[in-house]
C-alpha positions as CSV (number, residue, x, y, z in Angstrom):
1,X,0.0,0.0,0.0
2,X,1.3,3.5,-0.9
3,X,-0.1,6.6,0.7
4,X,0.7,9.9,-1.1
5,X,-0.8,13.1,0.2
6,X,0.1,16.6,1.2
7,X,1.2,17.5,4.8
8,X,-1.2,17.1,7.7
9,X,-3.9,15.1,6.1
10,X,-3.6,11.8,8.0
11,X,-1.0,9.7,6.2
12,X,0.5,8.4,9.5
13,X,-3.0,7.6,10.8
14,X,-3.9,5.8,7.6
15,X,-0.8,3.7,7.7
16,X,-1.1,3.0,11.5
17,X,-4.7,1.8,11.2
18,X,-3.8,-0.4,8.2
19,X,-1.0,-2.0,10.1
20,X,-3.3,-2.6,13.1
21,X,-5.9,-4.1,10.7
22,X,-3.3,-6.5,9.3
23,X,-2.1,-7.6,12.7
24,X,-5.7,-8.2,13.9
25,X,-6.3,-10.3,10.8
26,X,-3.4,-12.7,11.1
27,X,-0.6,-11.0,9.2
28,X,2.7,-12.0,10.9
29,X,4.6,-9.0,12.3
30,X,7.7,-10.1,10.4
31,X,5.8,-9.6,7.1
32,X,5.0,-5.9,7.8
33,X,7.4,-3.2,6.6
34,X,6.0,0.4,7.0
35,X,8.3,3.0,5.5
36,X,7.8,6.6,6.4
37,X,9.4,9.8,5.3
38,X,10.6,10.9,8.7
39,X,11.8,9.3,12.0
40,X,9.1,11.4,13.7
41,X,6.3,9.7,11.7
42,X,7.9,6.3,12.4
43,X,8.1,6.9,16.1
44,X,4.5,8.3,16.1
45,X,3.3,5.1,14.4
46,X,4.9,2.9,17.0
47,X,3.4,5.0,19.8
48,X,0.0,4.9,18.2
49,X,0.1,1.1,17.8
50,X,1.1,0.8,21.5
51,X,0.3,-2.7,22.6
52,X,-0.4,-3.8,19.0
53,X,3.2,-3.0,18.1
54,X,5.0,-6.3,17.7
55,X,8.6,-7.3,17.6
56,X,9.7,-8.2,14.1
57,X,7.8,-5.5,12.3
58,X,9.8,-2.8,10.6
59,X,8.6,0.8,10.9
60,X,11.1,3.4,9.9
61,X,12.5,5.5,7.1
62,X,14.0,4.2,3.8
63,X,17.4,5.1,5.2
64,X,16.9,3.0,8.3
65,X,15.7,0.1,6.1
66,X,18.9,0.4,3.9
67,X,21.0,0.5,7.1
68,X,19.3,-2.6,8.4
69,X,19.9,-4.5,5.2
70,X,23.5,-3.5,5.2
71,X,23.9,-4.5,8.8
72,X,22.3,-7.9,8.1
73,X,24.7,-8.3,5.1
74,X,27.7,-8.0,7.3
75,X,28.6,-4.4,6.7
76,X,27.6,-3.2,10.1
77,X,30.9,-1.8,11.2
78,X,31.2,0.5,8.1
79,X,27.6,1.5,8.3
80,X,27.6,2.1,12.1
81,X,30.8,4.3,11.9
82,X,29.4,6.4,9.0
83,X,26.1,7.0,10.7
84,X,27.6,7.7,14.1
85,X,30.1,10.2,12.6
86,X,27.3,11.6,10.5
87,X,29.2,11.0,7.3
88,X,26.3,10.1,5.2
89,X,28.3,10.3,2.0
90,X,30.3,7.3,3.3
91,X,27.0,5.5,4.1
92,X,25.9,6.0,0.5
93,X,29.3,4.8,-0.8
94,X,28.8,1.6,1.2
95,X,25.4,1.2,-0.4
96,X,26.9,1.7,-3.9
97,X,29.6,-0.8,-3.3
98,X,27.2,-3.5,-2.0
99,X,23.9,-3.2,-4.0
100,X,23.1,-6.8,-3.2
101,X,22.2,-5.7,0.3
102,X,19.4,-3.3,-0.7
């Protein structure tokens, strides 16, 4: 599902309620990946889901998802260092070198 809309019209609410619906209707948390534009929206979704939020779900930005894939692919040290040092050009260079991870 893709939600495209202007600011402040309820995109986060729409996504949150869809995720809640999926969980209540038997979709496994590990099969849910909700990508938001900002960390603020991702955090808000987790708070709104409250007790419905389950371990194994991914709710975050596209950058967080790329970092997760790279970490799972064994490039955690390079990714962690680049993010911690806020050297995002390095982070994107790691992605370019290892496209199989994303």
